Structures are given as structure tokens and as C-alpha cells.
N, C-alpha and C positions, 0 to 999 in steps of 0.2 A: 503495500500499499503506499510505504514511503517513496517507491521507486514513480509511482504515479502521481503523488504531490511533487515531487521534484521535476517530471516532466511537465506538469501543469504551469508550474512556478518559472520552468525555462521558455515556455512558450509566450510569457508575459514580458520577458525580458525584453528591455527597450520600448516597451508602453507606457501609455500615458496611467496604467492603472498602477504601477509601481510609485511614479512619482508623486501620485493623487495621496497614497498611503502618508506621505510625509507633508504634502502641501497643504491639505484640507484643516490638518490639527494646527498647524504652525500659521495659517493665514487667522486661526481663530483665537490662536493664542495673542497674535499681535492685534487685531482687533479688541481684544478685552484692555488693552492696555489703555485704551481712551479713556476708561473711568477708572482711576487708581485705586480708589476707597473698594468699588465693587469689582476688583479684577478676579478675583476667583469665583465669584457667584456668576457674574457674567460668561466667563469661561466655561463654565459647566452649562448654564442654561443657553448660549448659542450653539455650544457643540450639539447637544441631544436634543434639543427642540428644533432646531435648524438645520444644522449643516449635516449631523451624524445620518439621517435618514436619507437624504440624497446621496449622501457619501455611498453608503451602501447601496442603493439602487444603483449608481453610476457605476461603481466597481464591478457587479453582478454584470450589467451590461457590457463593459470593456473587457470582462474575462470571456465571456458568451461570446463577442463580436470576432475574435482570435479564430475560433472554428467556423463561424456562421460566414464570415465575409468572404472565406477563402474558398471552399469546396461543399459548403453545406452539411458538414458533417460526414460527406461521403468517404473520406480519409480514413476517418475514424470507425467507420463502422466495417471497413475492409481490412482493418488490422486484428491480427488474431489477440485482442485484449477482451478483457471483461469489460462490459460497458457500464454494468454499475458501479464496478470501482473507479472507472473514469468519473463519473458522474460525481459520486463520493468525494474523490479529490479534488474536483473544481469547487465544491461546497465547502471543504476542509481550507483548501486554498484562500477562500474568500473568508472565512473564519480567521485565519492567520493573518491575513491582511488586517482586519477588523481589529484583532487585538493588539498588531502593532503600531496602527495608527492611534487606538486610546493609550498605548504607553508612552508614545509622542508626545500626546495631547497633556496626559499626565506630568511627564517630565517638564513640559513647559511651563504649566501650570505652578509646579513645585518650585521650578528656578524664579518665576515672577512672585510668588509668594515670598520667598526666602529674600530676593533683592530688591523689588520693587513696591510690594504691598504689603510690609508687614504687621499691619493693624487688623487682618481678617480673622474672624471669629473662625473660621472653617480649619479645622486641623490636617495635616497631612495624612492622619490615619483615615479620617473620613472620606478625604480625597481618593485614598487608595482603595476603599469599599466602594465608593462610587465608583471609580473605575472597573472593578472588578464586575460590579452589576450591569454595567454597560458591555463589558465582553460577554457574559453568559446571556 
């Protein structure tokens, strides 16, 4: 199964999907710097309420686009691979990308809390729990 995930990850090499994993949370962290006092609150509200759903939708479409655009899955159907494992590996790869994006967001918010907005009432442990809930 790990080989299937590696193959799907390799298909995404050089695409916007991998760049989006870092770009989307970084943009939200930078936008949250506008309101210094509410940096942490805005960072999480804008991430999960506005951007996260669109991020997952766009990421899913971009991962699917690789196979769909070229041969409409005819190349995959002809290969001697388990199609069920292929689809499960696509879903797991998207989940891995979502987890990485949430960790990048968490790292940006923690760094911003430590160096930019030290007066926030939200603790780092609460931010970690919130990120784990978003990943699951």
C-alpha cells in the first residue's frame, strides 16, 4: 500500500497541489497578522471556516486531474494493479496533504503567537488539540 501512496505522490510532483499545501496556510497566517490582538483567533477562524473547505475541494480536484486529463483513467485500468488500492491511496494521499497543511498552519500560528501576539488567551496546547481535530 505504501508503494501505491508513493506512486500517487510522484504523480503530483511539480503540480500546484503540492504548492497549495504550503501556500494556503501561509496566506492565512499572513492575513491574520492584520489584527494583532486577535491573531490566533482570526488564524483559526479564517482557516477552518473559509479556506479549509475550499482547500480540500481544490486539492481533491487537482489530484484527480492528473489521471483524468491525460487518458481518462484508461492507463490505470489497463495496468495490473488493484484499483481499490489505487483509489484508497489517492484518498490517503489527500489526507496526508491535509495533515501537512494543518501542521504548517499550526507552526505559523505558534510562531506568530510567540513573536507577534503574546497577549492571546489561547494556549499552545489548545491550538495543538484544535489542529488534531481538524486533521481527523
